A tleap script that builds the chain and sets N, CA, C and O, in Angstrom:
source leaprc.protein.ff14SB
mol = sequence {
  NMET LEU ASP GLN ASN ASP ILE SER MET LEU
  LYS SER MET MET GLU SER VAL VAL ASP GLU
  ARG LEU GLU LYS SER GLU GLU ASN ILE LEU
  LYS LYS VAL ASP GLU ARG LEU GLU LYS SER
  GLU GLU ASN ILE LEU LYS LYS VAL ASP GLU
  ARG LEU GLU LYS SER GLU ASN MET MET LEU
  ASP GLU ILE GLU ARG THR ARG GLY ILE LEU
  GLU ASP LYS ILE GLU LYS ILE GLN LYS ASN
  MET ASP GLU LEU ASN ASN TYR TYR HIE ILE
  HIE LYS LEU GLU ASN ASP ASN THR ALA LEU
  LEU LEU LYS LEU ILE ASP SER LEU SER LYS
  ARG VAL GLU GLU LEU GLU ARG ARG THR CALA
}
set mol.1.N position { 0.802 -1.185 0.000 }
set mol.1.CA position { 0.000 0.000 0.000 }
set mol.1.C position { 0.847 1.252 0.000 }
set mol.1.O position { 2.057 1.237 0.226 }
set mol.2.N position { 0.144 2.334 -0.265 }
set mol.2.CA position { 0.876 3.595 -0.334 }
set mol.2.C position { 0.869 4.275 1.028 }
set mol.2.O position { -0.143 4.332 1.726 }
set mol.3.N position { 1.983 4.760 1.352 }
set mol.3.CA position { 2.038 5.474 2.618 }
set mol.3.C position { 1.611 6.939 2.407 }
set mol.3.O position { 1.324 7.360 1.287 }
set mol.4.N position { 1.578 7.673 3.469 }
set mol.4.CA position { 1.102 9.059 3.446 }
set mol.4.C position { 1.978 9.934 2.555 }
set mol.4.O position { 1.459 10.809 1.863 }
set mol.5.N position { 3.250 9.727 2.555 }
set mol.5.CA position { 4.190 10.487 1.723 }
set mol.5.C position { 3.909 10.264 0.240 }
set mol.5.O position { 3.883 11.198 -0.562 }
set mol.6.N position { 3.705 9.016 -0.085 }
set mol.6.CA position { 3.413 8.686 -1.484 }
set mol.6.C position { 2.100 9.341 -1.921 }
set mol.6.O position { 1.986 9.859 -3.032 }
set mol.7.N position { 1.143 9.308 -1.050 }
set mol.7.CA position { -0.164 9.918 -1.364 }
set mol.7.C position { 0.008 11.425 -1.526 }
set mol.7.O position { -0.577 12.034 -2.422 }
set mol.8.N position { 0.800 12.005 -0.667 }
set mol.8.CA position { 1.057 13.449 -0.758 }
set mol.8.C position { 1.759 13.790 -2.051 }
set mol.8.O position { 1.432 14.773 -2.717 }
set mol.9.N position { 2.711 12.981 -2.390 }
set mol.9.CA position { 3.438 13.213 -3.643 }
set mol.9.C position { 2.516 13.059 -4.844 }
set mol.9.O position { 2.531 13.875 -5.765 }
set mol.10.N position { 1.725 12.012 -4.818 }
set mol.10.CA position { 0.774 11.795 -5.910 }
set mol.10.C position { -0.226 12.957 -6.007 }
set mol.10.O position { -0.570 13.442 -7.085 }
set mol.11.N position { -0.662 13.365 -4.828 }
set mol.11.CA position { -1.607 14.477 -4.787 }
set mol.11.C position { -0.961 15.740 -5.363 }
set mol.11.O position { -1.573 16.467 -6.146 }
set mol.12.N position { 0.256 15.977 -4.968 }
set mol.12.CA position { 0.989 17.150 -5.458 }
set mol.12.C position { 1.204 17.069 -6.963 }
set mol.12.O position { 1.045 18.059 -7.678 }
set mol.13.N position { 1.563 15.897 -7.429 }
set mol.13.CA position { 1.767 15.710 -8.874 }
set mol.13.C position { 0.461 15.915 -9.636 }
set mol.13.O position { 0.439 16.563 -10.682 }
set mol.14.N position { -0.611 15.365 -9.110 }
set mol.14.CA position { -1.908 15.506 -9.766 }
set mol.14.C position { -2.353 16.972 -9.791 }
set mol.14.O position { -2.894 17.459 -10.784 }
set mol.15.N position { -2.116 17.643 -8.695 }
set mol.15.CA position { -2.478 19.055 -8.637 }
set mol.15.C position { -1.681 19.864 -9.656 }
set mol.15.O position { -2.219 20.747 -10.324 }
set mol.16.N position { -0.396 19.549 -9.764 }
set mol.16.CA position { 0.417 20.286 -10.731 }
set mol.16.C position { -0.028 19.978 -12.159 }
set mol.16.O position { -0.074 20.872 -13.004 }
set mol.17.N position { -0.355 18.715 -12.426 }
set mol.17.CA position { -0.824 18.324 -13.757 }
set mol.17.C position { -2.165 19.015 -14.049 }
set mol.17.O position { -2.377 19.562 -15.131 }
set mol.18.N position { -3.048 18.974 -13.068 }
set mol.18.CA position { -4.363 19.597 -13.241 }
set mol.18.C position { -4.201 21.112 -13.434 }
set mol.18.O position { -4.842 21.701 -14.304 }
set mol.19.N position { -3.340 21.737 -12.620 }
set mol.19.CA position { -3.097 23.172 -12.747 }
set mol.19.C position { -2.542 23.513 -14.127 }
set mol.19.O position { -2.963 24.481 -14.761 }
set mol.20.N position { -1.602 22.710 -14.571 }
set mol.20.CA position { -0.992 22.929 -15.884 }
set mol.20.C position { -2.044 22.809 -16.984 }
set mol.20.O position { -2.112 23.631 -17.897 }
set mol.21.N position { -2.860 21.763 -16.871 }
set mol.21.CA position { -3.910 21.560 -17.878 }
set mol.21.C position { -4.938 22.690 -17.832 }
set mol.21.O position { -5.408 23.151 -18.873 }
set mol.22.N position { -5.277 23.124 -16.649 }
set mol.22.CA position { -6.215 24.241 -16.511 }
set mol.22.C position { -5.647 25.514 -17.140 }
set mol.22.O position { -6.366 26.245 -17.821 }
set mol.23.N position { -4.381 25.774 -16.916 }
set mol.23.CA position { -3.738 26.947 -17.500 }
set mol.23.C position { -3.757 26.870 -19.022 }
set mol.23.O position { -4.075 27.846 -19.701 }
set mol.24.N position { -3.410 25.686 -19.552 }
set mol.24.CA position { -3.422 25.506 -21.003 }
set mol.24.C position { -4.841 25.666 -21.556 }
set mol.24.O position { -5.053 26.309 -22.585 }
set mol.25.N position { -5.809 25.065 -20.849 }
set mol.25.CA position { -7.207 25.182 -21.279 }
set mol.25.C position { -7.648 26.642 -21.243 }
set mol.25.O position { -8.317 27.125 -22.157 }
set mol.26.N position { -7.263 27.336 -20.172 }
set mol.26.CA position { -7.622 28.747 -20.041 }
set mol.26.C position { -7.002 29.565 -21.177 }
set mol.26.O position { -7.659 30.429 -21.758 }
set mol.27.N position { -5.741 29.286 -21.485 }
set mol.27.CA position { -5.072 29.987 -22.584 }
set mol.27.C position { -5.779 29.715 -23.904 }
set mol.27.O position { -6.026 30.624 -24.697 }
set mol.28.N position { -6.101 28.434 -24.124 }
set mol.28.CA position { -6.796 28.071 -25.362 }
set mol.28.C position { -8.164 28.744 -25.454 }
set mol.28.O position { -8.544 29.262 -26.504 }
set mol.29.N position { -8.882 28.729 -24.362 }
set mol.29.CA position { -10.203 29.353 -24.343 }
set mol.29.C position { -10.082 30.849 -24.598 }
set mol.29.O position { -10.834 31.401 -25.401 }
set mol.30.N position { -9.144 31.512 -23.922 }
set mol.30.CA position { -8.953 32.948 -24.118 }
set mol.30.C position { -8.535 33.260 -25.552 }
set mol.30.O position { -8.968 34.255 -26.133 }
set mol.31.N position { -7.697 32.407 -26.107 }
set mol.31.CA position { -7.262 32.600 -27.491 }
set mol.31.C position { -8.452 32.491 -28.436 }
set mol.31.O position { -8.622 33.313 -29.337 }
set mol.32.N position { -9.280 31.457 -28.217 }
set mol.32.CA position { -10.461 31.280 -29.075 }
set mol.32.C position { -11.449 32.429 -28.899 }
set mol.32.O position { -12.035 32.900 -29.874 }
set mol.33.N position { -11.634 32.875 -27.675 }
set mol.33.CA position { -12.532 34.005 -27.415 }
set mol.33.C position { -12.017 35.265 -28.119 }
set mol.33.O position { -12.790 36.001 -28.733 }
set mol.34.N position { -10.710 35.504 -28.023 }
set mol.34.CA position { -10.110 36.657 -28.702 }
set mol.34.C position { -10.321 36.579 -30.212 }
set mol.34.O position { -10.675 37.573 -30.846 }
set mol.35.N position { -10.104 35.396 -30.786 }
set mol.35.CA position { -10.287 35.229 -32.224 }
set mol.35.C position { -11.739 35.493 -32.616 }
set mol.35.O position { -12.012 36.174 -33.605 }
set mol.36.N position { -12.663 34.947 -31.832 }
set mol.36.CA position { -14.080 35.168 -32.137 }
set mol.36.C position { -14.465 36.634 -31.974 }
set mol.36.O position { -15.244 37.164 -32.765 }
set mol.37.N position { -13.930 37.280 -30.965 }
set mol.37.CA position { -14.203 38.704 -30.773 }
set mol.37.C position { -13.674 39.528 -31.942 }
set mol.37.O position { -14.332 40.456 -32.410 }
set mol.38.N position { -12.479 39.176 -32.405 }
set mol.38.CA position { -11.910 39.886 -33.556 }
set mol.38.C position { -12.778 39.695 -34.791 }
set mol.38.O position { -13.044 40.647 -35.525 }
set mol.39.N position { -13.220 38.450 -35.019 }
set mol.39.CA position { -14.086 38.182 -36.168 }
set mol.39.C position { -15.405 38.942 -36.037 }
set mol.39.O position { -15.896 39.519 -37.007 }
set mol.40.N position { -15.965 38.936 -34.847 }
set mol.40.CA position { -17.219 39.656 -34.609 }
set mol.40.C position { -17.034 41.149 -34.842 }
set mol.40.O position { -17.877 41.803 -35.457 }
set mol.41.N position { -15.926 41.677 -34.345 }
set mol.41.CA position { -15.645 43.099 -34.526 }
set mol.41.C position { -15.499 43.436 -36.008 }
set mol.41.O position { -16.024 44.447 -36.476 }
set mol.42.N position { -14.783 42.584 -36.744 }
set mol.42.CA position { -14.615 42.801 -38.181 }
set mol.42.C position { -15.965 42.772 -38.892 }
set mol.42.O position { -16.244 43.615 -39.744 }
set mol.43.N position { -16.803 41.792 -38.534 }
set mol.43.CA position { -18.128 41.691 -39.149 }
set mol.43.C position { -18.982 42.912 -38.829 }
set mol.43.O position { -19.663 43.452 -39.701 }
set mol.44.N position { -18.940 43.338 -37.574 }
set mol.44.CA position { -19.718 44.519 -37.167 }
set mol.44.C position { -19.234 45.746 -37.923 }
set mol.44.O position { -20.046 46.506 -38.451 }
set mol.45.N position { -17.925 45.948 -37.984 }
set mol.45.CA position { -17.380 47.099 -38.691 }
set mol.45.C position { -17.736 47.058 -40.182 }
set mol.45.O position { -18.037 48.087 -40.786 }
set mol.46.N position { -17.697 45.869 -40.756 }
set mol.46.CA position { -18.050 45.713 -42.162 }
set mol.46.C position { -19.519 46.091 -42.386 }
set mol.46.O position { -19.840 46.804 -43.337 }
set mol.47.N position { -20.406 45.614 -41.509 }
set mol.47.CA position { -21.823 45.945 -41.641 }
set mol.47.C position { -22.076 47.431 -41.415 }
set mol.47.O position { -22.891 48.040 -42.107 }
set mol.48.N position { -21.379 48.008 -40.448 }
set mol.48.CA position { -21.516 49.444 -40.188 }
set mol.48.C position { -21.061 50.235 -41.413 }
set mol.48.O position { -21.723 51.191 -41.816 }
set mol.49.N position { -19.936 49.839 -42.005 }
set mol.49.CA position { -19.446 50.513 -43.208 }
set mol.49.C position { -20.451 50.404 -44.352 }
set mol.49.O position { -20.702 51.379 -45.061 }
set mol.50.N position { -21.028 49.208 -44.530 }
set mol.50.CA position { -22.015 49.016 -45.589 }
set mol.50.C position { -23.234 49.899 -45.365 }
set mol.50.O position { -23.744 50.523 -46.296 }
set mol.51.N position { -23.689 49.942 -44.130 }
set mol.51.CA position { -24.870 50.769 -43.832 }
set mol.51.C position { -24.564 52.248 -43.966 }
set mol.51.O position { -25.402 53.014 -44.440 }
set mol.52.N position { -23.382 52.656 -43.558 }
set mol.52.CA position { -22.998 54.059 -43.729 }
set mol.52.C position { -22.941 54.426 -45.203 }
set mol.52.O position { -23.408 55.494 -45.600 }
set mol.53.N position { -22.371 53.546 -46.009 }
set mol.53.CA position { -22.292 53.797 -47.442 }
set mol.53.C position { -23.696 53.885 -48.050 }
set mol.53.O position { -23.967 54.745 -48.888 }
set mol.54.N position { -24.572 52.996 -47.622 }
set mol.54.CA position { -25.951 53.015 -48.119 }
set mol.54.C position { -26.635 54.318 -47.702 }
set mol.54.O position { -27.337 54.937 -48.502 }
set mol.55.N position { -26.430 54.728 -46.460 }
set mol.55.CA position { -27.020 55.982 -45.969 }
set mol.55.C position { -26.476 57.180 -46.736 }
set mol.55.O position { -27.229 58.083 -47.100 }
set mol.56.N position { -25.175 57.188 -46.979 }
set mol.56.CA position { -24.569 58.287 -47.740 }
set mol.56.C position { -25.165 58.358 -49.142 }
set mol.56.O position { -25.482 59.440 -49.636 }
set mol.57.N position { -25.314 57.199 -49.778 }
set mol.57.CA position { -25.887 57.179 -51.124 }
set mol.57.C position { -27.328 57.675 -51.118 }
set mol.57.O position { -27.747 58.402 -52.019 }
set mol.58.N position { -28.086 57.276 -50.090 }
set mol.58.CA position { -29.463 57.754 -49.984 }
set mol.58.C position { -29.504 59.266 -49.791 }
set mol.58.O position { -30.334 59.957 -50.382 }
set mol.59.N position { -28.605 59.767 -48.961 }
set mol.59.CA position { -28.553 61.215 -48.728 }
set mol.59.C position { -28.180 61.959 -50.007 }
set mol.59.O position { -28.776 62.986 -50.333 }
set mol.60.N position { -27.193 61.435 -50.728 }
set mol.60.CA position { -26.787 62.077 -51.974 }
set mol.60.C position { -27.916 62.051 -53.000 }
set mol.60.O position { -28.124 63.032 -53.715 }
set mol.61.N position { -28.641 60.949 -53.078 }
set mol.61.CA position { -29.785 60.870 -53.989 }
set mol.61.C position { -30.854 61.895 -53.613 }
set mol.61.O position { -31.423 62.555 -54.482 }
set mol.62.N position { -31.119 62.020 -52.326 }
set mol.62.CA position { -32.129 62.975 -51.865 }
set mol.62.C position { -31.676 64.417 -52.131 }
set mol.62.O position { -32.479 65.263 -52.524 }
set mol.63.N position { -30.404 64.682 -51.915 }
set mol.63.CA position { -29.878 66.027 -52.187 }
set mol.63.C position { -30.000 66.337 -53.675 }
set mol.63.O position { -30.370 67.450 -54.048 }
set mol.64.N position { -29.691 65.361 -54.527 }
set mol.64.CA position { -29.796 65.553 -55.973 }
set mol.64.C position { -31.247 65.797 -56.376 }
set mol.64.O position { -31.525 66.655 -57.215 }
set mol.65.N position { -32.169 65.047 -55.781 }
set mol.65.CA position { -33.591 65.213 -56.092 }
set mol.65.C position { -34.060 66.609 -55.669 }
set mol.65.O position { -34.765 67.291 -56.413 }
set mol.66.N position { -33.661 67.019 -54.471 }
set mol.66.CA position { -34.031 68.344 -53.971 }
set mol.66.C position { -33.432 69.444 -54.841 }
set mol.66.O position { -34.089 70.447 -55.123 }
set mol.67.N position { -32.183 69.252 -55.265 }
set mol.67.CA position { -31.543 70.236 -56.135 }
set mol.67.C position { -32.323 70.382 -57.439 }
set mol.67.O position { -32.519 71.495 -57.927 }
set mol.68.N position { -32.761 69.274 -57.994 }
set mol.68.CA position { -33.539 69.314 -59.236 }
set mol.68.C position { -34.838 70.087 -59.055 }
set mol.68.O position { -35.210 70.903 -59.898 }
set mol.69.N position { -35.520 69.823 -57.949 }
set mol.69.CA position { -36.775 70.536 -57.662 }
set mol.69.C position { -36.511 72.025 -57.520 }
set mol.69.O position { -37.242 72.843 -58.080 }
set mol.70.N position { -35.475 72.382 -56.778 }
set mol.70.CA position { -35.158 73.800 -56.565 }
set mol.70.C position { -34.752 74.485 -57.861 }
set mol.70.O position { -35.110 75.641 -58.087 }
set mol.71.N position { -34.010 73.788 -58.715 }
set mol.71.CA position { -33.631 74.374 -60.001 }
set mol.71.C position { -34.866 74.643 -60.855 }
set mol.71.O position { -34.945 75.672 -61.525 }
set mol.72.N position { -35.828 73.724 -60.835 }
set mol.72.CA position { -37.070 73.935 -61.581 }
set mol.72.C position { -37.808 75.169 -61.062 }
set mol.72.O position { -38.298 75.992 -61.835 }
set mol.73.N position { -37.873 75.274 -59.742 }
set mol.73.CA position { -38.561 76.438 -59.155 }
set mol.73.C position { -37.834 77.732 -59.489 }
set mol.73.O position { -38.469 78.749 -59.769 }
set mol.74.N position { -36.505 77.699 -59.460 }
set mol.74.CA position { -35.734 78.897 -59.794 }
set mol.74.C position { -35.974 79.289 -61.249 }
set mol.74.O position { -36.091 80.474 -61.561 }
set mol.75.N position { -36.049 78.300 -62.142 }
set mol.75.CA position { -36.335 78.590 -63.549 }
set mol.75.C position { -37.704 79.245 -63.703 }
set mol.75.O position { -37.848 80.201 -64.464 }
set mol.76.N position { -38.713 78.740 -62.987 }
set mol.76.CA position { -40.049 79.326 -63.052 }
set mol.76.C position { -40.030 80.767 -62.542 }
set mol.76.O position { -40.635 81.657 -63.140 }
set mol.77.N position { -39.332 80.980 -61.437 }
set mol.77.CA position { -39.239 82.336 -60.876 }
set mol.77.C position { -38.529 83.266 -61.852 }
set mol.77.O position { -38.942 84.410 -62.037 }
set mol.78.N position { -37.461 82.776 -62.476 }
set mol.78.CA position { -36.730 83.595 -63.448 }
set mol.78.C position { -37.626 83.948 -64.636 }
set mol.78.O position { -37.600 85.074 -65.133 }
set mol.79.N position { -38.412 82.980 -65.080 }
set mol.79.CA position { -39.329 83.214 -66.191 }
set mol.79.C position { -40.361 84.281 -65.798 }
set mol.79.O position { -40.649 85.190 -66.576 }
set mol.80.N position { -40.908 84.161 -64.593 }
set mol.80.CA position { -41.863 85.160 -64.111 }
set mol.80.C position { -41.223 86.540 -63.997 }
set mol.80.O position { -41.845 87.550 -64.325 }
set mol.81.N position { -39.974 86.576 -63.528 }
set mol.81.CA position { -39.271 87.862 -63.422 }
set mol.81.C position { -39.071 88.483 -64.802 }
set mol.81.O position { -39.236 89.691 -64.972 }
set mol.82.N position { -38.719 87.660 -65.781 }
set mol.82.CA position { -38.545 88.170 -67.143 }
set mol.82.C position { -39.858 88.740 -67.672 }
set mol.82.O position { -39.868 89.801 -68.296 }
set mol.83.N position { -40.969 88.037 -67.424 }
set mol.83.CA position { -42.276 88.533 -67.859 }
set mol.83.C position { -42.627 89.838 -67.161 }
set mol.83.O position { -43.144 90.766 -67.783 }
set mol.84.N position { -42.342 89.904 -65.853 }
set mol.84.CA position { -42.612 91.144 -65.111 }
set mol.84.C position { -41.758 92.293 -65.631 }
set mol.84.O position { -42.241 93.420 -65.746 }
set mol.85.N position { -40.506 92.022 -65.945 }
set mol.85.CA position { -39.643 93.071 -66.506 }
set mol.85.C position { -40.177 93.554 -67.844 }
set mol.85.O position { -40.198 94.756 -68.107 }
set mol.86.N position { -40.612 92.621 -68.695 }
set mol.86.CA position { -41.185 93.019 -69.979 }
set mol.86.C position { -42.440 93.854 -69.770 }
set mol.86.O position { -42.620 94.880 -70.426 }
set mol.87.N position { -43.304 93.423 -68.865 }
set mol.87.CA position { -44.517 94.173 -68.567 }
set mol.87.C position { -44.162 95.568 -68.048 }
set mol.87.O position { -44.779 96.558 -68.442 }
set mol.88.N position { -43.166 95.639 -67.165 }
set mol.88.CA position { -42.753 96.924 -66.619 }
set mol.88.C position { -42.260 97.852 -67.728 }
set mol.88.O position { -42.618 99.030 -67.754 }
set mol.89.N position { -41.448 97.335 -68.636 }
set mol.89.CA position { -40.942 98.166 -69.741 }
set mol.89.C position { -42.078 98.626 -70.635 }
set mol.89.O position { -42.105 99.786 -71.045 }
set mol.90.N position { -43.014 97.743 -70.944 }
set mol.90.CA position { -44.157 98.121 -71.782 }
set mol.90.C position { -44.986 99.184 -71.076 }
set mol.90.O position { -45.378 100.182 -71.680 }
set mol.91.N position { -45.250 98.960 -69.791 }
set mol.91.CA position { -46.036 99.918 -69.023 }
set mol.91.C position { -45.325 101.275 -68.942 }
set mol.91.O position { -45.963 102.322 -69.053 }
set mol.92.N position { -44.023 101.251 -68.752 }
set mol.92.CA position { -43.253 102.508 -68.689 }
set mol.92.C position { -43.334 103.247 -70.028 }
set mol.92.O position { -43.534 104.461 -70.064 }
set mol.93.N position { -43.177 102.503 -71.128 }
set mol.93.CA position { -43.288 103.129 -72.455 }
set mol.93.C position { -44.685 103.708 -72.668 }
set mol.93.O position { -44.822 104.801 -73.218 }
set mol.94.N position { -45.710 102.997 -72.245 }
set mol.94.CA position { -47.075 103.504 -72.376 }
set mol.94.C position { -47.256 104.777 -71.565 }
set mol.94.O position { -47.868 105.734 -72.039 }
set mol.95.N position { -46.728 104.795 -70.345 }
set mol.95.CA position { -46.821 106.002 -69.511 }
set mol.95.C position { -46.071 107.167 -70.153 }
set mol.95.O position { -46.555 108.299 -70.156 }
set mol.96.N position { -44.889 106.882 -70.698 }
set mol.96.CA position { -44.134 107.948 -71.375 }
set mol.96.C position { -44.910 108.479 -72.574 }
set mol.96.O position { -44.990 109.690 -72.781 }
set mol.97.N position { -45.485 107.568 -73.364 }
set mol.97.CA position { -46.277 107.978 -74.530 }
set mol.97.C position { -47.498 108.788 -74.100 }
set mol.97.O position { -47.843 109.788 -74.730 }
set mol.98.N position { -48.148 108.348 -73.022 }
set mol.98.CA position { -49.317 109.076 -72.523 }
set mol.98.C position { -48.914 110.469 -72.068 }
set mol.98.O position { -49.622 111.439 -72.339 }
set mol.99.N position { -47.797 110.576 -71.388 }
set mol.99.CA position { -47.324 111.892 -70.933 }
set mol.99.C position { -47.019 112.792 -72.127 }
set mol.99.O position { -47.355 113.976 -72.119 }
set mol.100.N position { -46.383 112.226 -73.152 }
set mol.100.CA position { -46.091 113.024 -74.354 }
set mol.100.C position { -47.378 113.461 -75.051 }
set mol.100.O position { -47.489 114.601 -75.501 }
set mol.101.N position { -48.349 112.552 -75.140 }
set mol.101.CA position { -49.629 112.900 -75.757 }
set mol.101.C position { -50.341 113.993 -74.976 }
set mol.101.O position { -50.917 114.910 -75.561 }
set mol.102.N position { -50.297 113.889 -73.636 }
set mol.102.CA position { -50.924 114.930 -72.820 }
set mol.102.C position { -50.246 116.280 -73.022 }
set mol.102.O position { -50.919 117.309 -73.092 }
set mol.103.N position { -48.922 116.282 -73.116 }
set mol.103.CA position { -48.195 117.532 -73.380 }
set mol.103.C position { -48.575 118.090 -74.748 }
set mol.103.O position { -48.793 119.290 -74.917 }
set mol.104.N position { -48.648 117.176 -75.722 }
set mol.104.CA position { -49.001 117.592 -77.074 }
set mol.104.C position { -50.415 118.150 -77.104 }
set mol.104.O position { -50.657 119.176 -77.740 }
set mol.105.N position { -51.351 117.497 -76.432 }
set mol.105.CA position { -52.741 117.982 -76.381 }
set mol.105.C position { -52.800 119.320 -75.671 }
set mol.105.O position { -53.505 120.228 -76.112 }
set mol.106.N position { -52.070 119.450 -74.582 }
set mol.106.CA position { -52.036 120.713 -73.842 }
set mol.106.C position { -51.486 121.822 -74.731 }
set mol.106.O position { -52.019 122.931 -74.762 }
set mol.107.N position { -50.411 121.508 -75.451 }
set mol.107.CA position { -49.813 122.490 -76.349 }
set mol.107.C position { -50.789 122.878 -77.456 }
set mol.107.O position { -50.928 124.049 -77.808 }
set mol.108.N position { -51.466 121.853 -77.996 }
set mol.108.CA position { -52.451 122.129 -79.048 }
set mol.108.C position { -53.626 122.923 -78.505 }
set mol.108.O position { -54.156 123.796 -79.193 }
set mol.109.N position { -54.039 122.632 -77.281 }
set mol.109.CA position { -55.144 123.387 -76.662 }
set mol.109.C position { -54.766 124.850 -76.508 }
set mol.109.O position { -55.579 125.738 -76.764 }
set mol.110.N position { -53.521 125.102 -76.085 }
set mol.110.CA position { -53.069 126.490 -75.933 }
set mol.110.C position { -53.026 127.185 -77.278 }
set mol.110.O position { -53.393 128.355 -77.391 }
set mol.111.N position { -52.578 126.466 -78.303 }
set mol.111.CA position { -52.514 127.070 -79.647 }
set mol.111.C position { -53.914 127.375 -80.181 }
set mol.111.O position { -54.158 128.406 -80.808 }
set mol.112.N position { -54.838 126.421 -79.903 }
set mol.112.CA position { -56.220 126.651 -80.358 }
set mol.112.C position { -56.809 127.841 -79.636 }
set mol.112.O position { -57.482 128.662 -80.258 }
set mol.113.N position { -56.575 127.959 -78.339 }
set mol.113.CA position { -57.076 129.096 -77.583 }
set mol.113.C position { -56.489 130.391 -78.122 }
set mol.113.O position { -57.187 131.396 -78.256 }
set mol.114.N position { -55.207 130.355 -78.428 }
set mol.114.CA position { -54.543 131.558 -78.962 }
set mol.114.C position { -55.152 131.925 -80.308 }
set mol.114.O position { -55.399 133.101 -80.576 }
set mol.115.N position { -55.395 130.926 -81.158 }
set mol.115.CA position { -56.008 131.194 -82.462 }
set mol.115.C position { -57.437 131.712 -82.293 }
set mol.115.O position { -57.868 132.589 -83.041 }
set mol.116.N position { -58.171 131.178 -81.322 }
set mol.116.CA position { -59.529 131.644 -81.076 }
set mol.116.C position { -59.523 133.096 -80.634 }
set mol.116.O position { -60.384 133.881 -81.033 }
set mol.117.N position { -58.562 133.443 -79.821 }
set mol.117.CA position { -58.458 134.835 -79.362 }
set mol.117.C position { -58.132 135.772 -80.516 }
set mol.117.O position { -58.667 136.876 -80.605 }
set mol.118.N position { -57.259 135.324 -81.385 }
set mol.118.CA position { -56.857 136.160 -82.524 }
set mol.118.C position { -57.996 136.323 -83.511 }
set mol.118.O position { -58.174 137.396 -84.088 }
set mol.119.N position { -58.763 135.271 -83.707 }
set mol.119.CA position { -59.835 135.347 -84.702 }
set mol.119.C position { -61.103 135.962 -84.123 }
set mol.119.O position { -62.017 136.309 -84.871 }
set mol.120.N position { -61.167 136.093 -82.887 }
set mol.120.CA position { -62.393 136.647 -82.300 }
set mol.120.C position { -62.439 138.125 -82.254 }
set mol.120.O position { -63.422 138.697 -81.782 }
savepdb mol mol.pdb
quit
């Protein structure tokens, strides 16, 4: 049979073997966890990049659509401004012509009055 010393030695040896195996297992587990975390991080970053790119493209499309709408509105406003300018010029010319006609009529009225006075 085994004496107490032998049992102690066996116990000590078993503990050291178990400790060694536990350390190796712990290292292996930590290594695998690290690898999986790295893969997960890479996958997450890849998905985030894809979604950011998709969001950027959507934003650019919306900005382009809005720009097109605004350009159309600006063209309409410019067209209206051109029409208003033409109307203003026509109206100004009409007012100038009316003023000249009124001056001419006034001048003719004075001449007619003068002729009436002379002939009377």
